[in-house]
C-alpha positions as CSV (number, residue, x, y, z in Angstrom):
1,M,61.5,122.1,92.4
2,S,64.1,119.6,93.6
3,K,67.8,120.5,93.6
4,I,70.7,118.2,93.0
5,V,72.9,117.8,96.1
6,H,76.3,116.1,96.4
7,P,75.6,112.8,98.2
8,Y,78.7,113.1,100.4
9,A,78.1,116.7,101.4
10,H,74.4,115.9,102.0
11,R,75.3,113.4,104.8
12,L,78.1,115.3,106.5
13,I,78.1,115.0,110.3
14,I,75.1,112.5,110.0
15,L,77.1,109.7,108.4
16,R,80.3,111.2,107.1
17,D,83.2,113.2,108.5
18,W,85.1,116.1,106.9
19,K,88.1,115.1,104.6
20,S,90.1,117.9,106.3
21,R,90.1,118.0,110.1
22,W,91.6,120.9,112.0
23,F,90.9,124.0,114.0
24,A,92.5,127.4,113.2
25,D,92.2,131.0,114.2
26,P,90.7,133.3,111.6
27,K,94.2,134.5,110.5
28,K,95.4,131.0,109.5
29,Y,92.1,129.7,108.1
30,C,92.7,130.9,104.5
31,A,96.2,129.6,104.5
32,Y,95.2,126.1,105.8
33,L,92.3,125.9,103.3
34,K,94.4,126.9,100.4
35,G,97.1,124.4,101.4
36,D,94.6,121.5,101.7
37,V,93.0,122.2,98.3
38,L,96.4,122.6,96.4
39,I,98.1,119.6,97.9
40,R,95.0,117.4,97.4
41,E,94.8,118.4,93.7
42,Y,98.6,117.7,93.4
43,L,98.3,114.3,95.0
44,E,95.2,113.3,93.0
45,K,97.1,114.1,89.8
46,K,100.4,112.5,90.9
47,M,98.8,109.3,92.2
48,R,96.3,108.7,89.3
49,G,96.5,105.0,88.5
50,M,97.3,103.9,92.0
51,Y,93.7,103.2,92.9
52,V,93.4,106.0,95.6
53,S,90.0,106.4,97.2
54,T,90.4,109.5,99.5
55,I,93.1,111.8,100.8
56,E,92.4,113.0,104.4
57,I,94.3,115.8,106.1
58,E,94.5,116.2,109.9
59,R,96.3,119.2,111.5
60,S,97.2,120.1,115.0
61,E,99.4,122.9,116.4
62,K,102.6,120.9,115.8
63,M,101.7,118.1,113.5
64,T,100.2,117.6,110.0
65,R,99.1,114.1,109.0
66,F,98.1,112.9,105.5
67,I,96.0,109.7,105.4
68,I,95.9,108.1,101.9
69,K,93.3,105.3,101.4
70,T,94.0,103.0,98.6
71,S,93.1,99.4,97.5
72,R,96.7,98.8,96.3
73,P,99.1,100.2,99.0
74,G,102.0,98.3,97.5
75,L,102.0,100.7,94.5
76,I,102.5,103.7,96.8
77,I,104.8,102.2,99.5
78,G,107.1,100.4,97.0
79,R,110.0,98.1,98.0
80,N,111.2,98.6,101.6
81,G,109.0,101.8,101.8
82,E,111.0,103.7,99.3
83,G,107.9,105.0,97.5
84,A,106.3,106.3,100.6
85,T,109.6,108.1,101.6
86,R,109.8,109.7,98.2
87,L,106.2,110.7,98.2
88,K,106.6,112.3,101.6
89,E,109.7,114.3,100.3
90,D,107.7,115.4,97.2
91,I,104.8,116.7,99.3
92,L,107.2,118.7,101.5
93,K,109.0,120.1,98.4
94,K,105.6,121.1,96.9
95,M,104.5,122.8,100.1
96,E,107.8,124.7,100.2
97,K,107.5,125.7,96.5
98,L,103.9,126.9,97.0
99,K,104.9,128.7,100.3
100,L,102.3,126.8,102.3
101,V,102.0,126.6,106.1
102,K,104.2,123.7,107.4
103,S,104.1,122.0,110.8
104,E,107.1,120.9,112.8
105,D,106.1,117.2,112.4
106,F,104.8,115.7,109.2
107,K,103.3,112.2,109.0
108,L,102.1,110.1,106.0
109,E,99.9,107.1,106.5
110,I,98.8,104.7,103.8
111,V,95.6,102.7,104.7
112,E,94.4,99.7,102.7
113,I,90.8,99.4,101.5
114,T,89.7,95.8,102.0
115,N,86.5,96.0,99.9
116,P,87.5,98.1,96.8
117,E,84.4,97.1,94.7
118,A,82.2,98.9,97.2
119,D,84.2,102.2,96.9
120,A,82.9,104.6,94.4
121,A,86.2,106.4,93.7
122,I,88.0,103.1,92.9
123,V,85.1,101.9,90.7
124,A,85.0,105.2,88.8
125,Y,88.7,105.0,88.1
126,M,88.3,101.3,86.9
127,I,85.6,102.5,84.4
128,A,87.8,105.5,83.3
129,E,90.8,103.2,82.8
130,G,88.7,100.8,80.7
131,L,87.5,103.7,78.5
132,E,91.0,105.0,78.1
133,K,92.1,101.6,76.9
134,R,89.5,102.0,74.1
135,M,87.3,99.2,75.3
136,P,83.6,99.3,74.3
137,Y,81.9,101.5,76.9
138,R,78.8,99.3,77.3
139,R,80.9,96.3,78.1
140,V,83.0,98.2,80.6
141,I,80.1,99.6,82.6
142,K,78.2,96.2,82.5
143,Q,81.3,94.2,83.8
144,V,82.1,96.8,86.5
145,I,78.5,97.1,87.8
146,E,78.2,93.3,88.0
147,K,81.4,93.2,90.1
148,V,80.1,95.9,92.3
149,M,76.8,94.1,92.9
150,T,78.6,90.9,94.0
151,A,80.7,92.9,96.6
152,R,79.9,92.5,100.3
153,G,77.3,94.9,101.6
154,V,76.4,96.6,98.3
155,E,72.6,96.9,97.7
156,G,72.5,99.1,94.7
157,A,74.8,100.8,92.1
158,R,74.4,103.4,89.3
159,V,76.8,104.5,86.6
160,L,76.4,107.5,84.3
161,L,78.7,108.2,81.4
162,S,78.4,111.4,79.4
163,G,80.4,112.7,76.4
164,R,81.3,111.5,72.9
165,L,80.7,107.9,73.7
166,G,82.3,105.5,71.2
167,G,83.7,108.6,69.3
168,A,80.3,109.8,68.1
169,E,80.0,113.3,66.7
170,I,77.2,114.3,69.1
171,A,77.8,114.0,72.9
172,R,75.1,112.0,74.9
173,S,74.6,110.2,78.1
174,E,74.4,106.5,78.9
175,E,73.2,105.1,82.3
176,L,73.1,101.7,83.9
177,K,71.5,101.0,87.3
178,R,71.1,97.9,89.5
179,G,69.3,97.7,92.8
180,S,68.1,100.8,94.7
181,I,69.7,104.2,95.2
182,P,67.7,106.1,97.9
183,L,69.3,109.6,97.5
184,Q,66.8,111.4,99.7
185,T,67.3,109.1,102.8
186,F,69.9,110.6,105.2
187,R,70.8,107.2,106.9
188,A,71.4,105.6,103.5
189,D,75.1,105.0,103.1
190,I,75.7,106.2,99.5
191,D,79.2,106.6,98.2
192,F,79.6,109.0,95.2
193,K,82.5,110.0,92.9
194,R,83.1,111.8,89.7
195,E,86.0,110.9,87.3
196,R,87.2,111.8,83.8
197,A,88.4,109.5,81.0
198,I,90.7,111.5,78.8
199,L,90.5,110.2,75.2
200,P,91.9,111.5,71.8
201,Y,88.4,112.7,70.7
202,G,87.5,114.3,74.0
203,T,86.8,113.8,77.7
204,I,84.1,111.4,78.9
205,G,82.6,112.2,82.3
206,V,82.0,109.2,84.7
207,K,79.7,109.4,87.8
208,V,79.3,106.5,90.2
209,W,76.8,106.0,93.0
210,I,77.1,102.9,95.3
211,Y,74.4,102.2,98.0
212,R,75.8,100.2,100.9
213,G,72.6,99.8,103.1
214,K,71.2,101.9,105.8
215,I,73.1,102.9,109.0
216,F,71.2,102.9,112.2
217,A,72.4,104.1,115.7
218,D,74.1,101.4,117.8
219,K,71.6,100.5,120.5
220,K,73.6,97.9,122.3
221,G,75.1,100.3,124.8
222,V,71.6,101.6,125.7
223,H,70.2,98.1,126.1
224,N,73.1,97.0,128.3
225,N,72.7,100.0,130.6
226,A,69.0,99.4,130.9
227,I,69.6,95.7,132.0
228,S,72.3,96.7,134.5
229,K,70.0,99.2,136.2
């Protein structure tokens, strides 16, 4: 029997890197892991609506760095960087309140995503936002998937909604697919994200898969070395 595997975790090390990057001795491991999970949950809740894709955390002995990737950095940074400064202060206050491990130096970086239609997290939020505005769900997923397919580098997309669609009494699932989604291929660059649309009659689950082509090893360096020899 086949088993469902998370497309991101399935390609760790092969195509993807960890979202938390640090080394710790066994005594600090639990504290670091707890801190990363709690702060990431806090930031995802706080920055909902700011089109955030991923939150990456890097730690060293004396420094902690948060990298927030978003398609609309202006919403987070604010005028003259006031928003970023306030967000940094809020993170430090939250860490202090939860009694988490803090480094001497703390940095916050906001990185812009240039191709948001090819990012599953942003696309999933766009669908959830449309559903929360009470737009017809079929129109929402059709419009979004057409936008995604016109984005640069996208070869396939799939959207799955599940819940009380349209306010129906019985929950069900609705799916729309374009192009190909080779989930079993390791070198296939597949971005995946789950999102929730919270409506008065219940929660609707949103799942998005985006296939951005296959990634092969760069052979230019090998070829150049062979010629020089």
